[in-house]
C-alpha positions in Angstrom: -65.5 269.2 -28.3 -67.3 266.4 -29.0 -68.0 264.1 -32.0 -71.5 265.7 -32.4 -70.8 269.4 -32.5 -68.3 268.6 -35.1 -71.2 266.8 -37.3 -72.9 269.7 -36.5 -70.5 272.2 -37.8 -69.9 270.1 -41.0 -73.6 270.3 -41.7 -74.2 273.9 -41.0 -71.5 274.8 -43.9 -72.9 272.1 -46.0 -69.6 270.1 -45.9 -71.8 266.8 -45.5 -75.2 265.4 -45.8 -77.8 264.3 -42.7 -77.3 260.7 -44.0 -73.6 261.1 -43.9 -74.2 262.9 -40.2 -76.1 259.8 -39.1 -73.7 257.5 -40.3 -70.8 259.5 -38.3 -73.1 259.6 -35.4 -73.8 255.5 -35.0 -71.9 254.0 -32.4 -69.1 252.1 -33.8 -69.4 248.2 -33.1 -66.1 247.1 -31.3 -64.5 244.2 -32.6 -61.9 242.4 -30.7 -58.8 241.9 -32.1 -59.0 238.1 -33.3 -55.7 236.1 -31.8 -54.9 232.9 -33.2 -56.3 229.5 -31.6 -53.5 228.0 -29.3 -51.9 225.0 -30.6 -50.0 222.7 -28.4 -46.0 222.3 -29.2 -45.7 218.9 -31.0 -42.3 218.3 -29.7 -43.7 218.1 -26.7 -44.3 214.7 -24.8 -45.6 214.0 -21.3 -42.8 213.3 -18.6 -42.5 209.9 -17.3 -43.1 210.7 -13.4 -43.1 206.8 -13.2 -40.1 206.3 -10.2 -37.5 203.9 -11.0 -37.3 200.5 -9.7 -35.3 200.2 -6.5 -33.9 196.6 -5.8 -32.9 196.0 -2.3 -32.7 192.9 -0.2 -35.1 191.9 2.9 -32.9 189.0 3.7 -31.9 189.3 6.7 -30.1 185.7 7.5 -27.2 186.0 5.0 -25.7 189.1 5.7 -22.2 189.2 6.4 -21.4 190.4 10.6 -20.1 193.7 10.9 -16.2 194.1 9.6 -16.7 190.9 7.8 -17.2 190.9 3.9 -19.6 193.8 2.0 -20.8 191.5 0.3 -24.1 189.4 1.0 -23.3 185.4 1.0 -25.8 184.9 -2.0 -24.0 186.7 -4.3 -21.4 183.8 -4.8 -18.2 185.8 -5.3 -15.8 183.7 -5.5 -12.3 185.5 -5.2 -9.2 184.1 -7.6 -6.6 181.5 -7.3 -3.4 182.4 -7.1 -1.4 179.2 -8.1 
């Protein structure tokens, strides 16, 4: 059973007019659903991808010998004196 056969049967029984039959047999235009436009998240902030600074020393002249103090000599740490 097609749309045309149903319309023809209605026309034969004089339930619809020829003008109505033409309207029924016209191809329907497809209107796609409308979706809302994308709106970015207002609370999202681009992450900072800059690496943090790395502090290191290239001073090899003032490094303590193995087994000595853990500090470099240029840190100027003086242990407390006992009186």
